[in-house]
C-alpha positions in Angstrom: -4.4 13.2 0.4 -6.5 12.5 3.2 -6.7 16.1 4.6 -10.5 15.8 5.7 -10.1 12.9 8.3 -12.0 10.6 5.7 -11.2 7.0 6.1 -8.9 5.8 3.4 -6.8 2.6 2.5 -3.6 2.2 0.7 -3.6 -1.1 -1.5 -0.5 -2.9 -1.3 0.5 -5.1 -4.4 -0.1 -8.3 -2.7 -3.7 -7.4 -2.1 -4.1 -6.3 -5.6 -2.8 -9.4 -7.0 -5.0 -11.4 -4.7 -8.2 -9.3 -5.5 -7.6 -10.0 -9.4 -6.5 -13.5 -9.2 -9.4 -15.9 -8.7 -6.9 -18.8 -8.2 -5.2 -17.3 -5.1 -6.4 -18.7 -1.5 -7.5 -15.3 -0.1 -9.4 -14.1 -3.2 -12.9 -14.2 -1.7 -11.4 -12.3 1.4 -9.9 -9.6 -0.8 -13.1 -9.4 -2.5 -15.1 -8.9 0.6 -12.7 -6.1 1.7 -13.0 -4.4 -1.8 -16.8 -4.6 -1.7 -16.8 -3.2 1.7 -14.4 -0.3 0.8 -16.8 0.5 -2.3 -20.2 0.2 -0.3 -18.7 2.4 2.6 -17.1 5.0 0.4 -13.6 4.4 1.8 -11.1 5.9 -0.7 -8.8 3.2 -2.2 -5.7 4.8 -2.7 -3.2 3.1 -5.5 0.3 4.2 -5.3 2.6 4.5 -8.2 4.9 2.2 -6.5 2.4 -0.4 -6.4 1.4 0.3 -10.0 5.2 -0.3 -10.9 5.3 -3.7 -8.8 1.9 -4.9 -10.4 2.8 -4.0 -13.9 5.7 -6.4 -13.7 3.3 -9.3 -13.3 0.4 -8.2 -15.6 -1.1 -5.1 -17.2 -2.4 -2.4 -14.6 -4.1 -0.1 -16.9 -7.7 -1.6 -16.7 -7.4 -1.4 -13.0 -6.3 2.2 -13.0 -9.1 3.2 -15.5 -11.6 1.2 -13.4 -12.4 4.4 -11.4 -12.3 2.2 -8.1 -8.8 3.6 -7.1 -7.4 7.0 -6.4 -3.8 7.4 -7.8 -1.4 8.4 -5.3 2.0 9.5 -6.8 5.2 9.0 -4.6 6.6 12.5 -4.1 9.6 13.8 -2.4 7.9 14.5 1.0 6.7 10.7 0.8 10.6 9.9 0.3 11.5 11.9 3.4 9.0 10.2 5.5 10.0 6.9 4.3 13.6 7.7 5.4 12.6 8.4 8.8 10.4 5.3 9.0 13.2 3.1 7.4 15.5 4.3 10.6 12.8 3.7 13.1 12.2 0.0 11.6 16.0 -0.9 11.0 17.9 1.5 13.3 20.3 2.1 10.5 20.7 5.5 9.0 21.3 4.0 5.5 20.4 0.5 5.0 20.8 -1.8 2.3 17.7 -3.8 2.8 16.5 -3.9 -0.9 13.9 -6.7 -0.1 11.7 -4.3 1.6 12.4 -0.9 0.2 9.0 -0.6 -1.5 7.4 -1.4 1.6 9.0 1.3 3.5 8.2 3.8 0.8 4.5 2.6 1.1 4.6 3.2 4.8 6.1 6.6 4.3 3.7 7.6 1.7 0.6 6.5 4.0 2.1 8.5 7.0 2.7 11.6 5.0 -0.7 11.7 3.1 -2.6 10.7 6.5 -3.9 7.4 5.2 -6.0 5.5 7.7 -5.0 1.9 6.7 -2.8 -0.1 4.6 -4.3 -3.3 3.2 -1.8 -6.1 2.4 -2.0 -10.0 2.1 1.9 -10.0 2.9 2.3 -10.8 6.6 6.0 -11.7 6.1 7.3 -8.2 5.3 4.8 -5.2 5.1 2.6 -6.1 7.9 5.7 -7.0 9.9 7.3 -3.8 9.7 4.2 -1.9 10.3 4.1 -3.8 13.5 7.4 -3.2 14.6 6.4 0.6 14.4 3.7 -0.1 17.0 6.0 -1.9 19.4 
């Protein structure tokens, strides 16, 4: 997706929830990031994985139709990269860690598509697993 070295950000479900829920403690921070991305022409990528998660909470169609996000389908190349990352994070060839499988898929998708950043509010899972890869 990001073939021309343009800065891009993959939006995680927790960030999207916080952005659109004014009652969340970090709503204003999410809004500041959102405006920064818009004002600096940073591509905001919305994975079909995130769409699936968000739709379980509330309808996502208006967000998709807003024109602020580029849709990023989850493809077989992303799946292969996610499996490689899963092994690097867990050390297991085939893990049963259902609690963060979607996070690993997002990481694989970001890696395969040369996404510059992933933005999340969830520091207990996705951010933690990304950090493990850096250590």
